[in-house]
N, C-alpha and C positions, 0 to 999 in steps of 0.2 A: 504494500500500500504506500502511496506517495501523497505528499501534501504541501501546500504553500499557504502563506498568510500575507495579505496586503494591508498594511496599516500606515504607510508612509508615502508622502509625495503626491497625493491626489486631493483634488477639491472635494470629491465625493467618492466614497469607497464602494458604494453598493448600487451604482448605476450599472445594470447588467450588460448593456450593449458593449461597453468597453471591456468587461470581463470576457464576454463571448469573443470579441475581437482578439483578446489575449490568448485564447485557446484555438485560434484560427477557425472559428465558427463550427467546431465539431459538435456543438449542442444540437445541431440539426440531425445528428445521427441517433438521437435518443428520444424516447417519450419521457415526460417529466411529471413527477408528483411534486407539487409545490405545497408546503405545509407551514404552519406557524407564521402566517403572513401578516405583516404590518407594512402597508405601502399606501401611497396617496396619488394614484394616477388621476389626471384631470378628466379623462374620458369616462363617462358613466358606465359604459359597457365593461371596461377594464376594471373599474372599481367594483362592480358587481361580481365579476369573475374571480377576483383575488380577495374578496371579502368572505369567502366560504371557508369551511374547515379545511378543505383541501381542493386543489385544482389538478386535473389530469389533462395534459396538453402535449401535442407533438412539438418537437424542437423547431420544426418549420413554422408552426403557428406562433409559438412564443417569440421567435425571431421577428416575424412580421409585426407583432404587437410592439416590440421594442424598437423597431425601425420607425414606427409611427409616433411612439411616445416613450422615450427612455427615462421613465420616472425613477425616483430613488426608492429603494427598498430599505426599510428600517430594520425589520427582522424577516427572516424566511429561510427555509431549507428547500433547496431545489435538488431533488434526487433524480438522477438520470438512469433510465433503464433501457436495455436492449429492446428493440422494437418488437421482438417476438414474445415479450412478457406482457400479459394483459393486466388491466386494472384489477380484475377480480383476484388474481394471484397476489398482486401487490398489497391489496387491502386486508389480506390475511394476517398482516403484521402490524405492529404499533406504528402510528404516524411519527415521523421524525420531527424534532423540535430544536430550536436554537437556544432560546432564553432558558438558562439553568442547566443545559446539557453539559456535563463535565467531560465527556469523552473526547471532545475536540482537543483538550489540553493534556491528553495522556498519550504516551507511547507504549506499545506500537499503535500507529494510526489505524483507525477502522471507520467503516461506513456505518451509519446508524441503521439503514435498511439493508437487510441481508441479501436482497436481490439486486440492489443498485450497483452500478458500475462507477458512478461519479456523484459527488455531492458538492454543491456550491452553497455557501452559507452567508447570508447577509446578517452581520452581527451588530445590532444596535446602531446602525448607520455609521459605525466607526471603523469597521474593518470587514474584509472579505476573506473567507476561508475556502479552499478548494482541496478536496481529497479525491483521489482517483486510483483505480486499479492499474491504469495505464500511465506509465512513467512519461511517455511522450507528451501527454496532455499537460502534465505538471512542468516538464521542461520548457514547453512552448510558453506557458503562462509566465514562468520565471524569466525567460528570455524577453518576452514582449512587455513585461511589467517589471523592470530590473530592480525596483525598490522592494519587491516582494522577497520573502524569506522562506527558507525550507521550514516547514511546520514542525518536523521532528526536532530539528536543531533549536527552534524557538522554544519548544516545550521543555527542552533540557536546561534552559537558562533560568 
């Protein structure tokens, strides 16, 4: 498992379009369970979508939304799943959460949802965490957002 934390050098840490750009738009390859959401989009449709207990959305659709309105996320866990995993299977497990979850700060790194391949976490609008089974995604993130840090190293300090 690989991870990174971004908490330096940005005006806003949890505007997701920049995060997606940082991972070279691989979010399109997943379906996303979005939970523990606190965000304030201006568009009523998006406000309604993201005000529920959870949202299940394709990476393509999420990208289209953020291309139209890249609003800030205060809290939220975006868990990415291979497209062959359906929502019924995903909902057999507890919903991931950000506020109060201690596991982000412990090594070895792990994903909250056992079926997820990647998690992106908006943490109190002050930082972004990304954890992935795929080292390449984290390497791209670190390369494209050079003030980000290795999450395992961060957790050791």
